[in-house]
C-alpha positions as CSV (number, residue, x, y, z in Angstrom):
1,F,0.0,0.0,0.0
2,A,3.0,2.4,-0.5
3,G,1.8,3.8,-3.8
4,K,4.5,6.1,-5.2
5,A,6.3,6.1,-1.9
6,G,6.3,9.9,-1.6
7,L,5.9,9.7,2.2
8,S,8.8,7.2,2.6
9,T,11.0,9.5,0.4
10,A,10.2,12.5,2.6
11,V,11.0,10.7,5.8
12,V,14.3,9.6,4.3
13,E,15.1,13.2,3.5
14,E,14.7,14.0,7.1
15,G,17.6,11.7,7.9
16,L,15.5,8.8,9.3
17,R,15.8,5.1,8.4
18,V,12.9,3.7,6.4
19,A,12.3,0.1,5.3
20,R,11.7,-0.5,1.6
21,P,8.2,0.8,0.7
22,M,6.0,-2.2,0.0
23,D,3.8,-2.3,-3.0
24,P,3.8,-4.8,-5.9
25,E,3.6,-2.0,-8.4
26,L,7.0,-0.8,-7.1
27,H,8.9,-4.1,-6.6
28,G,6.7,-6.9,-7.9
29,A,5.4,-10.0,-6.3
30,K,8.0,-10.0,-3.5
31,D,6.1,-7.1,-2.0
32,D,2.6,-8.4,-2.6
33,L,1.1,-8.5,0.9
34,F,-1.8,-10.7,-0.3
35,K,0.8,-13.5,-0.5
36,P,0.9,-15.3,2.9
37,N,4.7,-15.7,3.0
38,V,5.1,-11.9,2.5
39,T,2.6,-11.1,5.2
40,R,4.4,-13.6,7.6
41,K,7.7,-11.8,7.0
42,V,6.2,-8.4,7.9
43,L,4.4,-9.7,10.9
44,K,7.7,-11.3,12.1
45,K,9.4,-7.9,11.9
46,I,6.5,-6.3,13.8
47,K,6.5,-8.9,16.6
48,K,10.2,-8.4,17.0
49,K,9.6,-4.7,17.5
50,R,11.7,-3.8,14.5
51,V,9.0,-1.4,13.2
52,R,8.7,2.0,14.9
53,W,5.9,3.3,12.7
54,L,3.7,1.3,10.3
55,H,1.6,3.2,7.7
56,G,-0.7,2.0,5.0
57,A,-3.2,3.4,2.6
58,P,-5.2,0.5,1.1
59,S,-6.7,1.1,-2.3
60,C,-10.0,3.1,-2.1
61,K,-11.2,2.4,-5.6
62,S,-14.3,0.5,-4.4
63,F,-14.7,2.4,-1.2
64,S,-15.0,5.8,-2.7
65,R,-18.2,7.8,-2.7
66,A,-17.0,9.7,-5.7
67,R,-18.0,6.8,-8.0
68,R,-20.8,7.6,-10.4
69,P,-24.3,6.4,-9.2
70,N,-24.5,3.7,-11.8
71,A,-21.0,2.4,-10.9
72,A,-21.5,2.4,-7.1
73,L,-20.2,-0.7,-5.4
74,R,-21.0,0.0,-1.7
75,S,-23.3,2.1,0.4
76,R,-23.7,3.1,4.1
77,Q,-26.1,0.2,4.6
78,H,-23.8,-2.2,2.7
79,P,-20.2,-1.0,3.3
80,H,-18.9,-4.5,2.4
81,G,-20.5,-4.4,-1.0
82,L,-23.9,-3.9,-2.5
83,P,-25.9,-7.2,-2.6
84,N,-25.6,-7.4,-6.4
85,R,-21.9,-6.3,-6.4
86,K,-20.4,-8.3,-3.5
87,W,-18.3,-10.4,-5.8
88,H,-17.1,-7.6,-8.0
89,P,-13.2,-7.8,-8.2
90,L,-12.7,-4.3,-6.8
91,V,-15.0,-5.1,-3.8
92,T,-13.3,-8.4,-2.9
93,H,-9.9,-6.8,-3.3
94,G,-10.9,-3.8,-1.2
95,N,-12.3,-6.0,1.6
96,K,-9.2,-8.2,1.6
97,A,-7.0,-5.1,1.8
98,A,-8.9,-3.6,4.7
99,N,-8.8,-6.8,6.7
100,L,-5.1,-7.2,6.0
101,M,-4.4,-3.7,7.1
102,F,-6.3,-4.3,10.3
103,K,-4.3,-7.5,10.9
104,L,-1.0,-5.6,10.5
105,I,-1.9,-2.6,12.7
106,T,-3.3,-4.9,15.4
107,A,0.1,-6.7,15.5
108,Q,1.9,-3.3,15.5
109,H,-0.4,-2.1,18.3
110,R,0.4,-5.1,20.5
111,A,4.1,-4.6,19.9
112,G,3.8,-1.1,21.3
113,G,4.6,0.7,18.0
114,Y,3.0,3.6,16.1
115,W,0.5,2.8,13.3
116,S,-1.7,4.8,10.9
117,I,-4.2,4.1,8.1
118,E,-5.2,6.7,5.5
119,H,-8.4,6.8,3.4
120,P,-10.8,9.5,2.2
121,R,-12.7,11.1,5.0
122,D,-16.0,9.7,3.8
123,S,-14.7,6.3,2.6
124,F,-17.0,3.4,3.2
125,M,-14.0,1.5,4.6
126,W,-14.4,3.3,7.9
127,L,-17.9,1.6,8.2
128,T,-16.6,-1.9,7.6
129,V,-16.0,-4.4,10.4
130,A,-12.3,-3.9,10.0
131,G,-12.5,-0.1,10.0
132,K,-14.7,-0.1,13.2
133,K,-12.4,-2.5,15.0
134,A,-9.4,-0.4,14.1
135,A,-11.1,2.7,15.5
136,R,-11.7,0.9,18.8
137,L,-8.1,0.0,19.4
138,P,-6.9,1.7,22.7
139,G,-5.4,5.1,21.9
140,A,-6.7,5.3,18.4
141,R,-7.8,8.7,17.1
142,R,-9.1,10.1,13.9
143,V,-7.3,13.1,12.3
144,V,-9.1,14.9,9.4
145,G,-7.6,17.4,7.0
146,D,-7.9,18.8,3.5
147,Q,-5.0,17.9,1.1
148,C,-5.4,21.2,-0.9
149,V,-3.7,22.9,2.1
150,F,-0.6,21.0,1.2
151,G,-0.6,21.6,-2.6
152,A,-3.2,19.1,-3.9
153,A,-5.3,20.3,-6.9
154,S,-8.5,19.2,-5.2
155,V,-9.8,19.6,-1.6
156,K,-9.7,15.9,-1.0
157,P,-10.8,15.7,2.7
158,T,-8.8,12.9,4.2
159,A,-8.9,10.9,7.4
160,W,-6.0,9.4,9.2
161,L,-6.7,6.8,11.9
162,T,-3.7,6.5,14.1
163,N,-2.2,6.1,17.6
164,A,0.7,8.3,16.7
165,P,1.2,11.8,18.2
166,F,2.7,13.4,15.0
167,F,-0.4,13.6,12.8
168,D,-1.8,16.9,14.2
169,A,0.2,18.7,11.5
170,L,-2.3,17.4,8.9
171,E,-5.4,18.6,10.7
172,K,-6.0,21.6,8.5
173,K,-9.0,22.8,6.5
174,C,-9.2,24.5,3.1
175,P,-8.9,28.3,3.7
176,G,-11.8,29.0,1.3
177,P,-12.3,30.8,-2.0
178,T,-10.1,33.8,-1.0
179,E,-6.9,31.8,-1.0
180,H,-8.2,28.8,-3.0
181,P,-10.6,30.1,-5.7
182,R,-10.8,26.9,-7.6
183,H,-10.4,23.1,-7.0
184,E,-10.5,20.2,-9.4
185,P,-13.6,18.0,-8.8
186,L,-12.8,14.3,-7.9
187,V,-15.7,13.0,-9.9
188,G,-15.8,11.2,-13.3
189,M,-13.1,10.1,-15.7
190,L,-10.4,11.8,-17.8
191,K,-7.4,10.9,-19.8
192,G,-4.2,10.2,-17.9
193,P,-0.6,11.0,-19.0
194,D,-0.5,7.7,-21.0
195,G,-3.7,8.6,-22.9
196,K,-5.9,6.0,-21.1
197,W,-9.1,6.9,-19.4
198,V,-8.9,6.7,-15.6
199,S,-10.9,8.0,-12.7
200,R,-10.0,11.4,-11.3
201,T,-9.7,9.9,-7.9
202,S,-7.0,7.5,-9.1
203,L,-4.9,10.4,-10.5
204,A,-5.2,12.2,-7.2
205,A,-4.2,9.1,-5.1
206,A,-0.6,10.1,-4.5
207,Y,0.0,12.5,-1.5
208,P,1.1,16.0,-2.5
209,R,4.8,16.8,-1.8
210,G,3.9,19.4,0.8
211,L,1.8,16.9,2.8
212,C,4.7,14.3,2.8
213,K,7.2,16.9,3.9
214,A,5.0,18.3,6.7
215,L,4.3,14.9,8.2
216,A,8.0,13.7,7.8
217,Q,9.2,16.8,9.7
218,E,6.7,16.0,12.5
219,V,8.0,12.4,12.6
220,R,11.5,13.6,12.9
């Protein structure tokens, strides 16, 4: 769930040691956390207290409320998937990712380390069994902020569930039209840099540089 590893890069720039960012799109199958042997290796490191801070941002493609009505996969009443869409590949992938993230942060919590999960503020993931269990972990708190404050083109209200003390730096709201007269909407599709049609939310998935830098400085 490392994405483009912008946050890891920013933490390294602050002079701190960071493990290799894990995401199969970065390093292939050896970093695929859906493979049991990969998960076991991570859990082993966690249980040995070799991880000071564990952060993950599971894919929000199926959890997003920005999907067009005719493409909706979940709802408040059915956060694990609409009755007729439960076996959609994005739904099963999303549920598996949420459950895996909860498993990892639970192990990290028991080991006495910091952990954090990021998803859109209104993501249906927060309403799943895994999301609710994570919120009930002792010391867990929810930090909400707008990414436009840190340079994102859209407002993108984001929630961070964490037990770490250094997330307060991200709890900032859009200053309004005086300073931010226009934001790109995160609804619908458009052509990406490669010419293929992708959702606007996918193109806005990576954290803006300013957000990564602000959080990394707090971590240091």
